[in-house]
mmJSON file of the N, C-alpha and C atoms, coordinates in Angstrom:
{"data_MODEL":{"atom_site":{
"group_PDB":["ATOM","ATOM","ATOM","ATOM","ATOM","ATOM","ATOM","ATOM","ATOM","ATOM","ATOM","ATOM","ATOM","ATOM","ATOM","ATOM","ATOM","ATOM","ATOM","ATOM","ATOM","ATOM","ATOM","ATOM","ATOM","ATOM","ATOM","ATOM","ATOM","ATOM","ATOM","ATOM","ATOM","ATOM","ATOM","ATOM","ATOM","ATOM","ATOM","ATOM","ATOM","ATOM","ATOM","ATOM","ATOM","ATOM","ATOM","ATOM","ATOM","ATOM","ATOM","ATOM","ATOM","ATOM","ATOM","ATOM","ATOM","ATOM","ATOM","ATOM","ATOM","ATOM","ATOM","ATOM","ATOM","ATOM","ATOM","ATOM","ATOM","ATOM","ATOM","ATOM","ATOM","ATOM","ATOM","ATOM","ATOM","ATOM","ATOM","ATOM","ATOM","ATOM","ATOM","ATOM","ATOM","ATOM","ATOM","ATOM","ATOM","ATOM","ATOM","ATOM","ATOM","ATOM","ATOM","ATOM","ATOM","ATOM","ATOM","ATOM","ATOM","ATOM","ATOM","ATOM","ATOM","ATOM","ATOM","ATOM","ATOM","ATOM","ATOM","ATOM","ATOM","ATOM","ATOM","ATOM","ATOM","ATOM","ATOM","ATOM","ATOM","ATOM","ATOM","ATOM","ATOM","ATOM","ATOM","ATOM","ATOM","ATOM","ATOM","ATOM","ATOM","ATOM","ATOM","ATOM","ATOM","ATOM","ATOM","ATOM","ATOM","ATOM","ATOM","ATOM","ATOM","ATOM","ATOM","ATOM","ATOM","ATOM","ATOM","ATOM","ATOM","ATOM","ATOM","ATOM","ATOM","ATOM","ATOM","ATOM","ATOM","ATOM","ATOM","ATOM","ATOM","ATOM","ATOM","ATOM","ATOM","ATOM","ATOM","ATOM","ATOM","ATOM","ATOM","ATOM","ATOM","ATOM","ATOM","ATOM","ATOM","ATOM","ATOM","ATOM","ATOM","ATOM","ATOM","ATOM","ATOM","ATOM","ATOM","ATOM","ATOM","ATOM","ATOM","ATOM","ATOM","ATOM","ATOM","ATOM","ATOM","ATOM","ATOM","ATOM","ATOM","ATOM","ATOM","ATOM","ATOM","ATOM","ATOM","ATOM","ATOM","ATOM","ATOM","ATOM","ATOM","ATOM","ATOM"],
"id":[1,2,3,4,5,6,7,8,9,10,11,12,13,14,15,16,17,18,19,20,21,22,23,24,25,26,27,28,29,30,31,32,33,34,35,36,37,38,39,40,41,42,43,44,45,46,47,48,49,50,51,52,53,54,55,56,57,58,59,60,61,62,63,64,65,66,67,68,69,70,71,72,73,74,75,76,77,78,79,80,81,82,83,84,85,86,87,88,89,90,91,92,93,94,95,96,97,98,99,100,101,102,103,104,105,106,107,108,109,110,111,112,113,114,115,116,117,118,119,120,121,122,123,124,125,126,127,128,129,130,131,132,133,134,135,136,137,138,139,140,141,142,143,144,145,146,147,148,149,150,151,152,153,154,155,156,157,158,159,160,161,162,163,164,165,166,167,168,169,170,171,172,173,174,175,176,177,178,179,180,181,182,183,184,185,186,187,188,189,190,191,192,193,194,195,196,197,198,199,200,201,202,203,204,205,206,207,208,209,210,211,212,213,214,215,216,217,218,219],
"type_symbol":["N","C","C","N","C","C","N","C","C","N","C","C","N","C","C","N","C","C","N","C","C","N","C","C","N","C","C","N","C","C","N","C","C","N","C","C","N","C","C","N","C","C","N","C","C","N","C","C","N","C","C","N","C","C","N","C","C","N","C","C","N","C","C","N","C","C","N","C","C","N","C","C","N","C","C","N","C","C","N","C","C","N","C","C","N","C","C","N","C","C","N","C","C","N","C","C","N","C","C","N","C","C","N","C","C","N","C","C","N","C","C","N","C","C","N","C","C","N","C","C","N","C","C","N","C","C","N","C","C","N","C","C","N","C","C","N","C","C","N","C","C","N","C","C","N","C","C","N","C","C","N","C","C","N","C","C","N","C","C","N","C","C","N","C","C","N","C","C","N","C","C","N","C","C","N","C","C","N","C","C","N","C","C","N","C","C","N","C","C","N","C","C","N","C","C","N","C","C","N","C","C","N","C","C","N","C","C","N","C","C","N","C","C","N","C","C","N","C","C"],
"label_atom_id":["N","CA","C","N","CA","C","N","CA","C","N","CA","C","N","CA","C","N","CA","C","N","CA","C","N","CA","C","N","CA","C","N","CA","C","N","CA","C","N","CA","C","N","CA","C","N","CA","C","N","CA","C","N","CA","C","N","CA","C","N","CA","C","N","CA","C","N","CA","C","N","CA","C","N","CA","C","N","CA","C","N","CA","C","N","CA","C","N","CA","C","N","CA","C","N","CA","C","N","CA","C","N","CA","C","N","CA","C","N","CA","C","N","CA","C","N","CA","C","N","CA","C","N","CA","C","N","CA","C","N","CA","C","N","CA","C","N","CA","C","N","CA","C","N","CA","C","N","CA","C","N","CA","C","N","CA","C","N","CA","C","N","CA","C","N","CA","C","N","CA","C","N","CA","C","N","CA","C","N","CA","C","N","CA","C","N","CA","C","N","CA","C","N","CA","C","N","CA","C","N","CA","C","N","CA","C","N","CA","C","N","CA","C","N","CA","C","N","CA","C","N","CA","C","N","CA","C","N","CA","C","N","CA","C","N","CA","C","N","CA","C","N","CA","C","N","CA","C","N","CA","C","N","CA","C"],
"label_alt_id":[null,null,null,null,null,null,null,null,null,null,null,null,null,null,null,null,null,null,null,null,null,null,null,null,null,null,null,null,null,null,null,null,null,null,null,null,null,null,null,null,null,null,null,null,null,null,null,null,null,null,null,null,null,null,null,null,null,null,null,null,null,null,null,null,null,null,null,null,null,null,null,null,null,null,null,null,null,null,null,null,null,null,null,null,null,null,null,null,null,null,null,null,null,null,null,null,null,null,null,null,null,null,null,null,null,null,null,null,null,null,null,null,null,null,null,null,null,null,null,null,null,null,null,null,null,null,null,null,null,null,null,null,null,null,null,null,null,null,null,null,null,null,null,null,null,null,null,null,null,null,null,null,null,null,null,null,null,null,null,null,null,null,null,null,null,null,null,null,null,null,null,null,null,null,null,null,null,null,null,null,null,null,null,null,null,null,null,null,null,null,null,null,null,null,null,null,null,null,null,null,null,null,null,null,null,null,null,null,null,null,null,null,null,null,null,null,null,null,null],
"label_comp_id":["MET","MET","MET","VAL","VAL","VAL","ASN","ASN","ASN","GLU","GLU","GLU","PRO","PRO","PRO","SER","SER","SER","VAL","VAL","VAL","ASP","ASP","ASP","ALA","ALA","ALA","LEU","LEU","LEU","VAL","VAL","VAL","ARG","ARG","ARG","LYS","LYS","LYS","LEU","LEU","LEU","GLY","GLY","GLY","THR","THR","THR","GLU","GLU","GLU","GLU","GLU","GLU","ASN","ASN","ASN","PRO","PRO","PRO","ALA","ALA","ALA","SER","SER","SER","ARG","ARG","ARG","TYR","TYR","TYR","GLU","GLU","GLU","LEU","LEU","LEU","CYS","CYS","CYS","VAL","VAL","VAL","VAL","VAL","VAL","VAL","VAL","VAL","ALA","ALA","ALA","LYS","LYS","LYS","ARG","ARG","ARG","THR","THR","THR","ARG","ARG","ARG","GLN","GLN","GLN","ILE","ILE","ILE","ILE","ILE","ILE","GLU","GLU","GLU","GLN","GLN","GLN","MET","MET","MET","GLN","GLN","GLN","SER","SER","SER","THR","THR","THR","GLY","GLY","GLY","VAL","VAL","VAL","LYS","LYS","LYS","ASP","ASP","ASP","LEU","LEU","LEU","PRO","PRO","PRO","ASN","ASN","ASN","LYS","LYS","LYS","GLN","GLN","GLN","LYS","LYS","LYS","GLU","GLU","GLU","ILE","ILE","ILE","VAL","VAL","VAL","LEU","LEU","LEU","ALA","ALA","ALA","CYS","CYS","CYS","GLN","GLN","GLN","GLU","GLU","GLU","ILE","ILE","ILE","MET","MET","MET","ASN","ASN","ASN","GLY","GLY","GLY","LYS","LYS","LYS","VAL","VAL","VAL","THR","THR","THR","SER","SER","SER","VAL","VAL","VAL","LYS","LYS","LYS","ASP","ASP","ASP"],
"label_asym_id":["A","A","A","A","A","A","A","A","A","A","A","A","A","A","A","A","A","A","A","A","A","A","A","A","A","A","A","A","A","A","A","A","A","A","A","A","A","A","A","A","A","A","A","A","A","A","A","A","A","A","A","A","A","A","A","A","A","A","A","A","A","A","A","A","A","A","A","A","A","A","A","A","A","A","A","A","A","A","A","A","A","A","A","A","A","A","A","A","A","A","A","A","A","A","A","A","A","A","A","A","A","A","A","A","A","A","A","A","A","A","A","A","A","A","A","A","A","A","A","A","A","A","A","A","A","A","A","A","A","A","A","A","A","A","A","A","A","A","A","A","A","A","A","A","A","A","A","A","A","A","A","A","A","A","A","A","A","A","A","A","A","A","A","A","A","A","A","A","A","A","A","A","A","A","A","A","A","A","A","A","A","A","A","A","A","A","A","A","A","A","A","A","A","A","A","A","A","A","A","A","A","A","A","A","A","A","A","A","A","A","A","A","A","A","A","A","A","A","A"],
"label_entity_id":["1","1","1","1","1","1","1","1","1","1","1","1","1","1","1","1","1","1","1","1","1","1","1","1","1","1","1","1","1","1","1","1","1","1","1","1","1","1","1","1","1","1","1","1","1","1","1","1","1","1","1","1","1","1","1","1","1","1","1","1","1","1","1","1","1","1","1","1","1","1","1","1","1","1","1","1","1","1","1","1","1","1","1","1","1","1","1","1","1","1","1","1","1","1","1","1","1","1","1","1","1","1","1","1","1","1","1","1","1","1","1","1","1","1","1","1","1","1","1","1","1","1","1","1","1","1","1","1","1","1","1","1","1","1","1","1","1","1","1","1","1","1","1","1","1","1","1","1","1","1","1","1","1","1","1","1","1","1","1","1","1","1","1","1","1","1","1","1","1","1","1","1","1","1","1","1","1","1","1","1","1","1","1","1","1","1","1","1","1","1","1","1","1","1","1","1","1","1","1","1","1","1","1","1","1","1","1","1","1","1","1","1","1","1","1","1","1","1","1"],
"label_seq_id":[1,1,1,2,2,2,3,3,3,4,4,4,5,5,5,6,6,6,7,7,7,8,8,8,9,9,9,10,10,10,11,11,11,12,12,12,13,13,13,14,14,14,15,15,15,16,16,16,17,17,17,18,18,18,19,19,19,20,20,20,21,21,21,22,22,22,23,23,23,24,24,24,25,25,25,26,26,26,27,27,27,28,28,28,29,29,29,30,30,30,31,31,31,32,32,32,33,33,33,34,34,34,35,35,35,36,36,36,37,37,37,38,38,38,39,39,39,40,40,40,41,41,41,42,42,42,43,43,43,44,44,44,45,45,45,46,46,46,47,47,47,48,48,48,49,49,49,50,50,50,51,51,51,52,52,52,53,53,53,54,54,54,55,55,55,56,56,56,57,57,57,58,58,58,59,59,59,60,60,60,61,61,61,62,62,62,63,63,63,64,64,64,65,65,65,66,66,66,67,67,67,68,68,68,69,69,69,70,70,70,71,71,71,72,72,72,73,73,73],
"pdbx_PDB_ins_code":[null,null,null,null,null,null,null,null,null,null,null,null,null,null,null,null,null,null,null,null,null,null,null,null,null,null,null,null,null,null,null,null,null,null,null,null,null,null,null,null,null,null,null,null,null,null,null,null,null,null,null,null,null,null,null,null,null,null,null,null,null,null,null,null,null,null,null,null,null,null,null,null,null,null,null,null,null,null,null,null,null,null,null,null,null,null,null,null,null,null,null,null,null,null,null,null,null,null,null,null,null,null,null,null,null,null,null,null,null,null,null,null,null,null,null,null,null,null,null,null,null,null,null,null,null,null,null,null,null,null,null,null,null,null,null,null,null,null,null,null,null,null,null,null,null,null,null,null,null,null,null,null,null,null,null,null,null,null,null,null,null,null,null,null,null,null,null,null,null,null,null,null,null,null,null,null,null,null,null,null,null,null,null,null,null,null,null,null,null,null,null,null,null,null,null,null,null,null,null,null,null,null,null,null,null,null,null,null,null,null,null,null,null,null,null,null,null,null,null],
"Cartn_x":[108.082,107.521,106.007,105.416,103.979,103.348,102.488,101.801,100.369,99.735,98.362,98.286,97.818,97.354,98.523,98.244,99.307,99.796,100.985,101.58,100.73,100.277,99.454,98.155,97.536,96.296,96.569,97.685,98.034,98.305,98.99,99.271,97.963,97.041,95.744,94.968,94.991,94.248,94.839,96.146,96.828,96.621,96.522,96.366,94.917,94.727,93.413,93.515,92.38,92.397,93.163,92.948,93.612,95.074,95.38,96.719,97.166,97.579,97.958,99.227,99.288,100.456,101.499,102.733,103.809,104.218,105.008,105.519,106.457,107.186,108.07,107.243,106.163,105.295,104.733,104.32,103.817,104.882,106.103,107.202,107.419,107.389,107.601,106.47,105.224,104.065,104.081,104.348,104.376,105.501,106.662,107.792,107.483,106.895,106.563,105.53,104.489,103.442,103.985,104.865,105.469,106.278,107.051,107.816,106.889,105.764,104.799,104.235,103.911,103.361,104.388,105.636,106.699,106.873,106.879,107.026,105.851,104.637,103.465,103.559,104.016,104.155,105.193,106.306,107.348,106.874,106.121,105.675,104.6,103.819,102.769,103.206,104.382,104.894,104.35,103.698,103.182,104.347,104.45,105.571,105.2,103.994,103.581,102.203,101.99,100.674,99.824,98.502,97.653,98.018,97.932,98.228,99.671,100.585,102.007,102.215,101.354,101.4,102.595,103.191,104.3,103.756,104.539,104.126,103.897,104.739,104.608,103.312,102.901,101.652,100.474,100.527,99.472,99.399,100.54,100.566,99.925,100.22,99.63,98.127,97.69,96.255,95.532,96.175,95.564,95.404,96.349,96.219,95.041,94.931,93.83,92.473,92.42,91.165,90.847,91.754,91.52,91.838,92.471,92.829,94.068,94.908,96.142,96.096,96.383,96.425,97.712,97.951,99.139,98.721,99.449,99.176,100.376,100.11,101.192,101.232,102.431,102.596,102.563],
"Cartn_y":[118.632,117.404,117.463,116.371,116.304,115.79,116.585,116.165,115.74,116.362,116.031,115.804,114.719,113.555,112.772,112.001,111.264,110.1,109.65,108.535,107.277,107.025,105.835,105.877,107.053,107.199,106.971,107.476,107.287,105.82,105.124,103.695,102.907,103.208,102.52,102.805,104.051,104.433,103.781,103.642,103.088,101.587,100.893,99.444,99.018,97.702,97.118,96.109,95.579,94.561,93.322,92.898,91.702,91.95,93.174,93.497,94.834,94.818,96.08,96.685,97.998,98.712,98.839,99.048,99.28,100.747,101.17,102.536,102.74,101.701,101.778,102.006,101.26,101.425,102.836,103.352,104.725,105.704,105.524,106.404,106.396,105.22,105.095,105.768,105.528,106.105,107.627,108.144,109.6,110.22,109.592,110.127,110.158,109.085,109.043,110.102,110.232,111.213,112.632,112.87,114.193,114.553,113.603,113.861,114.15,113.434,113.687,115.104,115.526,116.875,117.925,117.74,118.691,118.745,117.595,117.561,118.252,118.039,118.706,120.217,120.653,122.088,122.704,122.007,122.521,122.579,121.563,121.536,122.578,122.943,123.938,125.342,125.47,126.78,127.303,126.462,126.873,126.921,128.011,128.156,127.735,128.052,127.739,127.098,126.222,125.636,126.617,126.468,127.36,127.313,128.442,128.58,128.217,128.36,128.056,126.64,125.748,124.354,123.643,122.716,121.931,120.75,120.291,119.201,117.909,117.647,116.415,116.416,117.575,117.677,117.391,117.906,117.64,116.153,115.507,114.068,113.286,113.666,112.987,113.22,114.425,114.712,113.926,113.745,112.958,111.497,110.967,109.596,109.514,110.473,110.464,110.616,111.354,111.551,110.403,109.431,108.286,108.519,109.629,109.937,109.183,108.764,108.031,106.719,105.631,104.323,103.611,102.501,101.699,100.452,100.144,98.945,98.026,96.819,95.859,94.909,94.649,93.763,92.315],
"Cartn_z":[104.967,105.462,105.362,104.944,104.769,106.056,106.666,107.889,107.62,106.678,106.328,104.834,104.376,105.116,105.709,106.743,107.423,106.564,106.841,106.096,106.262,107.478,107.716,106.924,106.85,106.077,104.593,104.099,102.688,102.38,103.287,103.08,103.029,103.958,103.963,102.683,102.224,101.018,99.773,99.732,98.56,98.444,99.564,99.549,99.682,99.716,99.929,101.056,101.484,102.542,102.095,100.852,100.335,99.995,99.602,99.138,99.757,101.02,101.666,101.062,101.096,100.58,101.692,101.286,102.249,102.174,103.134,103.113,101.916,101.56,100.398,99.128,98.992,97.817,97.763,98.918,98.977,98.502,98.961,98.587,97.073,96.476,95.03,94.266,94.675,93.975,94.091,95.277,95.465,94.644,94.623,93.854,92.362,91.85,90.421,90.059,90.902,90.608,90.717,91.68,91.83,90.593,90.081,88.851,87.678,87.584,86.513,86.609,87.823,88.021,87.611,88.0,87.648,86.129,85.465,84.006,83.331,83.829,83.258,83.429,84.594,84.832,83.897,83.682,82.801,81.359,80.935,79.544,79.256,80.261,80.057,80.447,81.054,81.432,82.751,83.516,84.824,85.803,86.547,87.481,88.893,89.346,90.709,90.705,91.662,91.868,92.671,92.631,93.423,94.904,95.562,96.993,97.335,96.379,96.594,97.126,96.701,97.142,96.497,97.211,96.69,95.891,94.934,94.067,94.845,95.833,96.612,97.435,97.915,98.673,97.748,96.537,95.559,95.243,95.095,94.822,95.968,97.198,98.363,98.436,98.13,98.136,97.054,95.911,94.839,95.258,96.019,96.519,97.48,98.394,99.358,98.681,97.586,96.856,95.905,95.809,94.942,93.48,93.166,91.777,91.324,92.272,91.969,92.731,92.023,92.647,92.271,92.908,92.627,91.875,90.813,90.028,90.181,90.638,90.819,89.629,89.159,88.006,88.421],
"occupancy":[1.0,1.0,1.0,1.0,1.0,1.0,1.0,1.0,1.0,1.0,1.0,1.0,1.0,1.0,1.0,1.0,1.0,1.0,1.0,1.0,1.0,1.0,1.0,1.0,1.0,1.0,1.0,1.0,1.0,1.0,1.0,1.0,1.0,1.0,1.0,1.0,1.0,1.0,1.0,1.0,1.0,1.0,1.0,1.0,1.0,1.0,1.0,1.0,1.0,1.0,1.0,1.0,1.0,1.0,1.0,1.0,1.0,1.0,1.0,1.0,1.0,1.0,1.0,1.0,1.0,1.0,1.0,1.0,1.0,1.0,1.0,1.0,1.0,1.0,1.0,1.0,1.0,1.0,1.0,1.0,1.0,1.0,1.0,1.0,1.0,1.0,1.0,1.0,1.0,1.0,1.0,1.0,1.0,1.0,1.0,1.0,1.0,1.0,1.0,1.0,1.0,1.0,1.0,1.0,1.0,1.0,1.0,1.0,1.0,1.0,1.0,1.0,1.0,1.0,1.0,1.0,1.0,1.0,1.0,1.0,1.0,1.0,1.0,1.0,1.0,1.0,1.0,1.0,1.0,1.0,1.0,1.0,1.0,1.0,1.0,1.0,1.0,1.0,1.0,1.0,1.0,1.0,1.0,1.0,1.0,1.0,1.0,1.0,1.0,1.0,1.0,1.0,1.0,1.0,1.0,1.0,1.0,1.0,1.0,1.0,1.0,1.0,1.0,1.0,1.0,1.0,1.0,1.0,1.0,1.0,1.0,1.0,1.0,1.0,1.0,1.0,1.0,1.0,1.0,1.0,1.0,1.0,1.0,1.0,1.0,1.0,1.0,1.0,1.0,1.0,1.0,1.0,1.0,1.0,1.0,1.0,1.0,1.0,1.0,1.0,1.0,1.0,1.0,1.0,1.0,1.0,1.0,1.0,1.0,1.0,1.0,1.0,1.0,1.0,1.0,1.0,1.0,1.0,1.0],
"B_iso_or_equiv":[0.0,0.0,0.0,0.0,0.0,0.0,0.0,0.0,0.0,0.0,0.0,0.0,0.0,0.0,0.0,0.0,0.0,0.0,0.0,0.0,0.0,0.0,0.0,0.0,0.0,0.0,0.0,0.0,0.0,0.0,0.0,0.0,0.0,0.0,0.0,0.0,0.0,0.0,0.0,0.0,0.0,0.0,0.0,0.0,0.0,0.0,0.0,0.0,0.0,0.0,0.0,0.0,0.0,0.0,0.0,0.0,0.0,0.0,0.0,0.0,0.0,0.0,0.0,0.0,0.0,0.0,0.0,0.0,0.0,0.0,0.0,0.0,0.0,0.0,0.0,0.0,0.0,0.0,0.0,0.0,0.0,0.0,0.0,0.0,0.0,0.0,0.0,0.0,0.0,0.0,0.0,0.0,0.0,0.0,0.0,0.0,0.0,0.0,0.0,0.0,0.0,0.0,0.0,0.0,0.0,0.0,0.0,0.0,0.0,0.0,0.0,0.0,0.0,0.0,0.0,0.0,0.0,0.0,0.0,0.0,0.0,0.0,0.0,0.0,0.0,0.0,0.0,0.0,0.0,0.0,0.0,0.0,0.0,0.0,0.0,0.0,0.0,0.0,0.0,0.0,0.0,0.0,0.0,0.0,0.0,0.0,0.0,0.0,0.0,0.0,0.0,0.0,0.0,0.0,0.0,0.0,0.0,0.0,0.0,0.0,0.0,0.0,0.0,0.0,0.0,0.0,0.0,0.0,0.0,0.0,0.0,0.0,0.0,0.0,0.0,0.0,0.0,0.0,0.0,0.0,0.0,0.0,0.0,0.0,0.0,0.0,0.0,0.0,0.0,0.0,0.0,0.0,0.0,0.0,0.0,0.0,0.0,0.0,0.0,0.0,0.0,0.0,0.0,0.0,0.0,0.0,0.0,0.0,0.0,0.0,0.0,0.0,0.0,0.0,0.0,0.0,0.0,0.0,0.0],
"pdbx_formal_charge":[null,null,null,null,null,null,null,null,null,null,null,null,null,null,null,null,null,null,null,null,null,null,null,null,null,null,null,null,null,null,null,null,null,null,null,null,null,null,null,null,null,null,null,null,null,null,null,null,null,null,null,null,null,null,null,null,null,null,null,null,null,null,null,null,null,null,null,null,null,null,null,null,null,null,null,null,null,null,null,null,null,null,null,null,null,null,null,null,null,null,null,null,null,null,null,null,null,null,null,null,null,null,null,null,null,null,null,null,null,null,null,null,null,null,null,null,null,null,null,null,null,null,null,null,null,null,null,null,null,null,null,null,null,null,null,null,null,null,null,null,null,null,null,null,null,null,null,null,null,null,null,null,null,null,null,null,null,null,null,null,null,null,null,null,null,null,null,null,null,null,null,null,null,null,null,null,null,null,null,null,null,null,null,null,null,null,null,null,null,null,null,null,null,null,null,null,null,null,null,null,null,null,null,null,null,null,null,null,null,null,null,null,null,null,null,null,null,null,null],
"auth_seq_id":[1,1,1,2,2,2,3,3,3,4,4,4,5,5,5,6,6,6,7,7,7,8,8,8,9,9,9,10,10,10,11,11,11,12,12,12,13,13,13,14,14,14,15,15,15,16,16,16,17,17,17,18,18,18,19,19,19,20,20,20,21,21,21,22,22,22,23,23,23,24,24,24,25,25,25,26,26,26,27,27,27,28,28,28,29,29,29,30,30,30,31,31,31,32,32,32,33,33,33,34,34,34,35,35,35,36,36,36,37,37,37,38,38,38,39,39,39,40,40,40,41,41,41,42,42,42,43,43,43,44,44,44,45,45,45,46,46,46,47,47,47,48,48,48,49,49,49,50,50,50,51,51,51,52,52,52,53,53,53,54,54,54,55,55,55,56,56,56,57,57,57,58,58,58,59,59,59,60,60,60,61,61,61,62,62,62,63,63,63,64,64,64,65,65,65,66,66,66,67,67,67,68,68,68,69,69,69,70,70,70,71,71,71,72,72,72,73,73,73],
"auth_comp_id":["MET","MET","MET","VAL","VAL","VAL","ASN","ASN","ASN","GLU","GLU","GLU","PRO","PRO","PRO","SER","SER","SER","VAL","VAL","VAL","ASP","ASP","ASP","ALA","ALA","ALA","LEU","LEU","LEU","VAL","VAL","VAL","ARG","ARG","ARG","LYS","LYS","LYS","LEU","LEU","LEU","GLY","GLY","GLY","THR","THR","THR","GLU","GLU","GLU","GLU","GLU","GLU","ASN","ASN","ASN","PRO","PRO","PRO","ALA","ALA","ALA","SER","SER","SER","ARG","ARG","ARG","TYR","TYR","TYR","GLU","GLU","GLU","LEU","LEU","LEU","CYS","CYS","CYS","VAL","VAL","VAL","VAL","VAL","VAL","VAL","VAL","VAL","ALA","ALA","ALA","LYS","LYS","LYS","ARG","ARG","ARG","THR","THR","THR","ARG","ARG","ARG","GLN","GLN","GLN","ILE","ILE","ILE","ILE","ILE","ILE","GLU","GLU","GLU","GLN","GLN","GLN","MET","MET","MET","GLN","GLN","GLN","SER","SER","SER","THR","THR","THR","GLY","GLY","GLY","VAL","VAL","VAL","LYS","LYS","LYS","ASP","ASP","ASP","LEU","LEU","LEU","PRO","PRO","PRO","ASN","ASN","ASN","LYS","LYS","LYS","GLN","GLN","GLN","LYS","LYS","LYS","GLU","GLU","GLU","ILE","ILE","ILE","VAL","VAL","VAL","LEU","LEU","LEU","ALA","ALA","ALA","CYS","CYS","CYS","GLN","GLN","GLN","GLU","GLU","GLU","ILE","ILE","ILE","MET","MET","MET","ASN","ASN","ASN","GLY","GLY","GLY","LYS","LYS","LYS","VAL","VAL","VAL","THR","THR","THR","SER","SER","SER","VAL","VAL","VAL","LYS","LYS","LYS","ASP","ASP","ASP"],
"auth_asym_id":["A","A","A","A","A","A","A","A","A","A","A","A","A","A","A","A","A","A","A","A","A","A","A","A","A","A","A","A","A","A","A","A","A","A","A","A","A","A","A","A","A","A","A","A","A","A","A","A","A","A","A","A","A","A","A","A","A","A","A","A","A","A","A","A","A","A","A","A","A","A","A","A","A","A","A","A","A","A","A","A","A","A","A","A","A","A","A","A","A","A","A","A","A","A","A","A","A","A","A","A","A","A","A","A","A","A","A","A","A","A","A","A","A","A","A","A","A","A","A","A","A","A","A","A","A","A","A","A","A","A","A","A","A","A","A","A","A","A","A","A","A","A","A","A","A","A","A","A","A","A","A","A","A","A","A","A","A","A","A","A","A","A","A","A","A","A","A","A","A","A","A","A","A","A","A","A","A","A","A","A","A","A","A","A","A","A","A","A","A","A","A","A","A","A","A","A","A","A","A","A","A","A","A","A","A","A","A","A","A","A","A","A","A","A","A","A","A","A","A"],
"auth_atom_id":["N","CA","C","N","CA","C","N","CA","C","N","CA","C","N","CA","C","N","CA","C","N","CA","C","N","CA","C","N","CA","C","N","CA","C","N","CA","C","N","CA","C","N","CA","C","N","CA","C","N","CA","C","N","CA","C","N","CA","C","N","CA","C","N","CA","C","N","CA","C","N","CA","C","N","CA","C","N","CA","C","N","CA","C","N","CA","C","N","CA","C","N","CA","C","N","CA","C","N","CA","C","N","CA","C","N","CA","C","N","CA","C","N","CA","C","N","CA","C","N","CA","C","N","CA","C","N","CA","C","N","CA","C","N","CA","C","N","CA","C","N","CA","C","N","CA","C","N","CA","C","N","CA","C","N","CA","C","N","CA","C","N","CA","C","N","CA","C","N","CA","C","N","CA","C","N","CA","C","N","CA","C","N","CA","C","N","CA","C","N","CA","C","N","CA","C","N","CA","C","N","CA","C","N","CA","C","N","CA","C","N","CA","C","N","CA","C","N","CA","C","N","CA","C","N","CA","C","N","CA","C","N","CA","C","N","CA","C","N","CA","C","N","CA","C","N","CA","C","N","CA","C","N","CA","C"],
"pdbx_PDB_model_num":[1,1,1,1,1,1,1,1,1,1,1,1,1,1,1,1,1,1,1,1,1,1,1,1,1,1,1,1,1,1,1,1,1,1,1,1,1,1,1,1,1,1,1,1,1,1,1,1,1,1,1,1,1,1,1,1,1,1,1,1,1,1,1,1,1,1,1,1,1,1,1,1,1,1,1,1,1,1,1,1,1,1,1,1,1,1,1,1,1,1,1,1,1,1,1,1,1,1,1,1,1,1,1,1,1,1,1,1,1,1,1,1,1,1,1,1,1,1,1,1,1,1,1,1,1,1,1,1,1,1,1,1,1,1,1,1,1,1,1,1,1,1,1,1,1,1,1,1,1,1,1,1,1,1,1,1,1,1,1,1,1,1,1,1,1,1,1,1,1,1,1,1,1,1,1,1,1,1,1,1,1,1,1,1,1,1,1,1,1,1,1,1,1,1,1,1,1,1,1,1,1,1,1,1,1,1,1,1,1,1,1,1,1,1,1,1,1,1,1]
}}}
């Protein structure tokens, strides 16, 4: 379970004032980014992330750092 960053903080970071994000949207974005990270690790032969970090935690940190955003069609 991811405690830091919090779900509420991730939802706020993912959305904007005009177009707020939902928890469902957060779940979809985190799942997609996590799958991308796993695929990249498999293709490059990397077995573990630094500090034994989980892929989902890295995806959440990338959202908080602004590296991953949500694009609505």
